[in-house]
TINUZA-207657 format. One record per residue (C-alpha): residue number from 1; x negated, y, z negated. Coordinates in steps of 0.02 Angstrom, whole numbers. Layout:
{i:NUM c1:X c2:Y c3:Z}
...
END
This chain:
{i:1 c1:-5311 c2:4864 c3:-4341}
{i:2 c1:-5188 c2:4998 c3:-4406}
{i:3 c1:-5213 c2:5182 c3:-4359}
{i:4 c1:-5189 c2:5309 c3:-4503}
{i:5 c1:-5141 c2:5489 c3:-4443}
{i:6 c1:-5173 c2:5619 c3:-4578}
{i:7 c1:-5058 c2:5747 c3:-4542}
{i:8 c1:-5007 c2:5832 c3:-4713}
{i:9 c1:-5109 c2:5990 c3:-4712}
{i:10 c1:-5035 c2:6165 c3:-4713}
{i:11 c1:-5135 c2:6235 c3:-4564}
{i:12 c1:-5179 c2:6394 c3:-4661}
{i:13 c1:-5309 c2:6440 c3:-4520}
{i:14 c1:-5174 c2:6445 c3:-4387}
{i:15 c1:-5031 c2:6508 c3:-4472}
{i:16 c1:-5038 c2:6661 c3:-4355}
{i:17 c1:-4978 c2:6538 c3:-4215}
{i:18 c1:-4824 c2:6469 c3:-4315}
{i:19 c1:-4775 c2:6436 c3:-4493}
{i:20 c1:-4625 c2:6336 c3:-4444}
{i:21 c1:-4712 c2:6197 c3:-4347}
{i:22 c1:-4833 c2:6076 c3:-4430}
{i:23 c1:-5008 c2:6064 c3:-4335}
{i:24 c1:-4964 c2:5884 c3:-4283}
{i:25 c1:-4825 c2:5945 c3:-4185}
{i:26 c1:-4912 c2:6095 c3:-4100}
{i:27 c1:-4885 c2:6061 c3:-3912}
{i:28 c1:-5020 c2:6041 c3:-3795}
{i:29 c1:-4991 c2:6009 c3:-3614}
{i:30 c1:-4798 c2:5986 c3:-3645}
{i:31 c1:-4807 c2:5874 c3:-3786}
{i:32 c1:-4865 c2:5876 c3:-3984}
{i:33 c1:-5048 c2:5837 c3:-4008}
{i:34 c1:-5008 c2:5683 c3:-4106}
{i:35 c1:-4912 c2:5612 c3:-3968}
{i:36 c1:-5061 c2:5622 c3:-3856}
{i:37 c1:-5155 c2:5524 c3:-3993}
{i:38 c1:-5022 c2:5387 c3:-4002}
{i:39 c1:-5017 c2:5368 c3:-3803}
{i:40 c1:-5221 c2:5356 c3:-3813}
{i:41 c1:-5212 c2:5213 c3:-3953}
{i:42 c1:-5071 c2:5120 c3:-3878}
{i:43 c1:-5157 c2:5122 c3:-3705}
{i:44 c1:-5300 c2:5037 c3:-3794}
{i:45 c1:-5201 c2:4909 c3:-3881}
{i:46 c1:-5161 c2:4986 c3:-4042}
{i:47 c1:-4981 c2:5003 c3:-4098}
{i:48 c1:-4972 c2:4993 c3:-4285}
{i:49 c1:-4978 c2:5169 c3:-4361}
{i:50 c1:-4963 c2:5248 c3:-4535}
{i:51 c1:-4932 c2:5428 c3:-4544}
{i:52 c1:-4985 c2:5532 c3:-4698}
{i:53 c1:-4878 c2:5680 c3:-4712}
{i:54 c1:-4837 c2:5829 c3:-4818}
{i:55 c1:-4811 c2:6007 c3:-4774}
{i:56 c1:-4662 c2:6007 c3:-4657}
{i:57 c1:-4679 c2:5822 c3:-4644}
{i:58 c1:-4505 c2:5789 c3:-4616}
{i:59 c1:-4509 c2:5876 c3:-4446}
{i:60 c1:-4647 c2:5759 c3:-4400}
{i:61 c1:-4540 c2:5607 c3:-4468}
{i:62 c1:-4384 c2:5665 c3:-4373}
{i:63 c1:-4486 c2:5685 c3:-4206}
{i:64 c1:-4584 c2:5520 c3:-4213}
{i:65 c1:-4453 c2:5411 c3:-4324}
{i:66 c1:-4507 c2:5223 c3:-4323}
{i:67 c1:-4602 c2:5243 c3:-4162}
{i:68 c1:-4491 c2:5132 c3:-4054}
{i:69 c1:-4481 c2:5265 c3:-3932}
{i:70 c1:-4667 c2:5248 c3:-3891}
{i:71 c1:-4669 c2:5060 c3:-3912}
{i:72 c1:-4769 c2:5069 c3:-4078}
{i:73 c1:-4727 c2:5048 c3:-4263}
{i:74 c1:-4748 c2:5194 c3:-4383}
{i:75 c1:-4739 c2:5195 c3:-4571}
{i:76 c1:-4755 c2:5347 c3:-4680}
{i:77 c1:-4825 c2:5409 c3:-4840}
{i:78 c1:-4794 c2:5572 c3:-4909}
{i:79 c1:-4882 c2:5698 c3:-5027}
{i:80 c1:-4785 c2:5783 c3:-5159}
{i:81 c1:-4934 c2:5900 c3:-5182}
{i:82 c1:-5086 c2:5925 c3:-5068}
{i:83 c1:-5213 c2:5789 c3:-5089}
{i:84 c1:-5354 c2:5835 c3:-4984}
{i:85 c1:-5423 c2:5731 c3:-4843}
{i:86 c1:-5491 c2:5600 c3:-4961}
{i:87 c1:-5333 c2:5595 c3:-5076}
{i:88 c1:-5226 c2:5567 c3:-4912}
{i:89 c1:-5314 c2:5410 c3:-4874}
{i:90 c1:-5302 c2:5350 c3:-5057}
{i:91 c1:-5114 c2:5391 c3:-5046}
{i:92 c1:-5094 c2:5280 c3:-4902}
{i:93 c1:-5191 c2:5126 c3:-4987}
{i:94 c1:-5023 c2:5018 c3:-5008}
{i:95 c1:-4995 c2:5019 c3:-4821}
{i:96 c1:-5171 c2:4985 c3:-4781}
{i:97 c1:-5249 c2:4861 c3:-4919}
{i:98 c1:-5218 c2:4715 c3:-4804}
{i:99 c1:-5334 c2:4792 c3:-4676}
{i:100 c1:-5522 c2:4756 c3:-4690}
{i:101 c1:-5547 c2:4905 c3:-4591}
{i:102 c1:-5440 c2:5040 c3:-4518}
{i:103 c1:-5457 c2:5180 c3:-4405}
{i:104 c1:-5422 c2:5362 c3:-4463}
{i:105 c1:-5386 c2:5522 c3:-4363}
{i:106 c1:-5336 c2:5697 c3:-4413}
{i:107 c1:-5175 c2:5750 c3:-4343}
{i:108 c1:-5250 c2:5911 c3:-4268}
{i:109 c1:-5362 c2:5834 c3:-4138}
{i:110 c1:-5365 c2:5811 c3:-3942}
{i:111 c1:-5450 c2:5650 c3:-3923}
{i:112 c1:-5505 c2:5559 c3:-3766}
{i:113 c1:-5622 c2:5414 c3:-3806}
{i:114 c1:-5658 c2:5224 c3:-3813}
{i:115 c1:-5585 c2:5170 c3:-3974}
{i:116 c1:-5642 c2:4997 c3:-3972}
{i:117 c1:-5826 c2:5040 c3:-3939}
{i:118 c1:-5827 c2:5143 c3:-4096}
{i:119 c1:-5739 c2:5002 c3:-4202}
{i:120 c1:-5874 c2:4878 c3:-4138}
{i:121 c1:-6010 c2:4995 c3:-4182}
{i:122 c1:-5934 c2:5008 c3:-4354}
{i:123 c1:-5918 c2:4820 c3:-4390}
{i:124 c1:-6084 c2:4782 c3:-4313}
{i:125 c1:-6171 c2:4899 c3:-4440}
{i:126 c1:-6068 c2:4832 c3:-4583}
{i:127 c1:-6024 c2:5011 c3:-4630}
{i:128 c1:-5907 c2:5070 c3:-4762}
{i:129 c1:-5871 c2:5218 c3:-4663}
{i:130 c1:-5921 c2:5270 c3:-4480}
{i:131 c1:-5895 c2:5442 c3:-4419}
{i:132 c1:-5880 c2:5496 c3:-4238}
{i:133 c1:-6020 c2:5634 c3:-4226}
{i:134 c1:-6063 c2:5746 c3:-4081}
{i:135 c1:-6146 c2:5911 c3:-4033}
{i:136 c1:-6036 c2:6042 c3:-4095}
{i:137 c1:-6010 c2:6227 c3:-4014}
{i:138 c1:-5965 c2:6279 c3:-4196}
{i:139 c1:-6093 c2:6186 c3:-4317}
{i:140 c1:-6106 c2:6343 c3:-4431}
{i:141 c1:-5928 c2:6297 c3:-4503}
{i:142 c1:-5939 c2:6104 c3:-4475}
{i:143 c1:-6018 c2:5960 c3:-4586}
{i:144 c1:-6183 c2:5938 c3:-4497}
{i:145 c1:-6271 c2:5772 c3:-4513}
{i:146 c1:-6443 c2:5693 c3:-4530}
{i:147 c1:-6463 c2:5531 c3:-4454}
{i:148 c1:-6590 c2:5392 c3:-4428}
{i:149 c1:-6610 c2:5329 c3:-4257}
{i:150 c1:-6491 c2:5176 c3:-4304}
{i:151 c1:-6345 c2:5302 c3:-4340}
{i:152 c1:-6369 c2:5277 c3:-4525}
{i:153 c1:-6315 c2:5450 c3:-4602}
{i:154 c1:-6440 c2:5497 c3:-4743}
{i:155 c1:-6368 c2:5675 c3:-4784}
{i:156 c1:-6214 c2:5779 c3:-4729}
{i:157 c1:-6159 c2:5945 c3:-4778}
{i:158 c1:-6112 c2:6115 c3:-4725}
{i:159 c1:-6226 c2:6271 c3:-4685}
{i:160 c1:-6119 c2:6389 c3:-4779}
{i:161 c1:-6162 c2:6281 c3:-4938}
{i:162 c1:-6351 c2:6279 c3:-4902}
{i:163 c1:-6364 c2:6119 c3:-4794}
{i:164 c1:-6490 c2:6126 c3:-4644}
{i:165 c1:-6398 c2:6147 c3:-4483}
{i:166 c1:-6440 c2:5999 c3:-4367}
{i:167 c1:-6313 c2:6043 c3:-4223}
{i:168 c1:-6243 c2:5864 c3:-4242}
{i:169 c1:-6084 c2:5874 c3:-4335}
{i:170 c1:-5950 c2:5752 c3:-4411}
{i:171 c1:-5782 c2:5750 c3:-4316}
{i:172 c1:-5616 c2:5697 c3:-4398}
{i:173 c1:-5620 c2:5532 c3:-4318}
{i:174 c1:-5677 c2:5389 c3:-4426}
{i:175 c1:-5670 c2:5189 c3:-4449}
{i:176 c1:-5653 c2:5148 c3:-4637}
{i:177 c1:-5677 c2:4979 c3:-4737}
{i:178 c1:-5563 c2:4951 c3:-4871}
{i:179 c1:-5703 c2:4961 c3:-5006}
{i:180 c1:-5687 c2:5146 c3:-4980}
{i:181 c1:-5529 c2:5144 c3:-5100}
{i:182 c1:-5646 c2:5111 c3:-5250}
{i:183 c1:-5735 c2:5270 c3:-5221}
{i:184 c1:-5587 c2:5388 c3:-5191}
{i:185 c1:-5521 c2:5465 c3:-5359}
{i:186 c1:-5344 c2:5507 c3:-5404}
{i:187 c1:-5289 c2:5670 c3:-5360}
{i:188 c1:-5337 c2:5794 c3:-5238}
{i:189 c1:-5516 c2:5762 c3:-5162}
{i:190 c1:-5607 c2:5793 c3:-4992}
{i:191 c1:-5662 c2:5653 c3:-4890}
{i:192 c1:-5800 c2:5740 c3:-4801}
{i:193 c1:-5864 c2:5853 c3:-4942}
{i:194 c1:-5839 c2:5740 c3:-5095}
{i:195 c1:-5805 c2:5558 c3:-5058}
{i:196 c1:-5950 c2:5540 c3:-4931}
{i:197 c1:-6072 c2:5610 c3:-5058}
{i:198 c1:-6024 c2:5479 c3:-5186}
{i:199 c1:-6045 c2:5342 c3:-5044}
{i:200 c1:-6217 c2:5401 c3:-5005}
{i:201 c1:-6266 c2:5414 c3:-5183}
{i:202 c1:-6205 c2:5241 c3:-5221}
{i:203 c1:-6316 c2:5176 c3:-5071}
{i:204 c1:-6160 c2:5125 c3:-4965}
{i:205 c1:-6187 c2:5106 c3:-4776}
{i:206 c1:-6117 c2:5270 c3:-4703}
{i:207 c1:-6142 c2:5285 c3:-4509}
{i:208 c1:-6129 c2:5416 c3:-4380}
{i:209 c1:-6066 c2:5347 c3:-4206}
{i:210 c1:-6136 c2:5476 c3:-4079}
{i:211 c1:-6029 c2:5511 c3:-3931}
{i:212 c1:-6012 c2:5650 c3:-3793}
{i:213 c1:-5828 c2:5587 c3:-3764}
{i:214 c1:-5689 c2:5724 c3:-3794}
{i:215 c1:-5654 c2:5757 c3:-3975}
{i:216 c1:-5590 c2:5934 c3:-4005}
{i:217 c1:-5503 c2:5996 c3:-4164}
{i:218 c1:-5363 c2:6134 c3:-4168}
{i:219 c1:-5413 c2:6208 c3:-4338}
{i:220 c1:-5415 c2:6382 c3:-4280}
{i:221 c1:-5305 c2:6493 c3:-4156}
{i:222 c1:-5462 c2:6492 c3:-4036}
{i:223 c1:-5496 c2:6305 c3:-4035}
{i:224 c1:-5302 c2:6277 c3:-3999}
{i:225 c1:-5314 c2:6397 c3:-3853}
{i:226 c1:-5463 c2:6305 c3:-3788}
{i:227 c1:-5374 c2:6129 c3:-3783}
{i:228 c1:-5233 c2:6226 c3:-3692}
{i:229 c1:-5103 c2:6256 c3:-3825}
{i:230 c1:-4934 c2:6290 c3:-3773}
{i:231 c1:-4872 c2:6399 c3:-3904}
{i:232 c1:-5006 c2:6528 c3:-3848}
{i:233 c1:-4949 c2:6547 c3:-3669}
END
């Protein structure tokens, strides 16, 4: 199974830390955050990566190259203009269409979890997409989910847009079936705020994989500090 790393965002909420380094290269404990991801995936047997890059993407490509330094294979797709989280997945379709399922992680995450266990859950439930979900310490600015006991998601949304705060929130870690490409329109589109709503409306199987394993985003300077970001030392 291929791993798609979405690392094309501008990092507007962390620009006070650095406007010269893409978030995927923000150092944590001595190495870029995405390098931690590569090591985690490789340790669990995953060695085939696709990087979706955009803003400052050449720096990411220069650092990781073809992945041989880490014993993995890395291919790249680039955005000429921002495509959003859904558009980034659509843009990588040519490199992923031979995969029945693929794993997606955003490039601003520190992760320590059992990847294969989540994939098994996704495939058992024949889901079109499975999000890792957890109890969040900042549900007010995250996508909250309403789920059945089975993990099937019946509603998802943000409290600042009127959605009920459940405290269980979507992370930016997901397993995706290739059927999703049918639902992602061309151009800029959000996976979590637009595409998922299309999937639910169409009656597709959208699931939440509840985990208490470590998944922490660095979407703000405060959260970057919490994961031990070196640029703030």
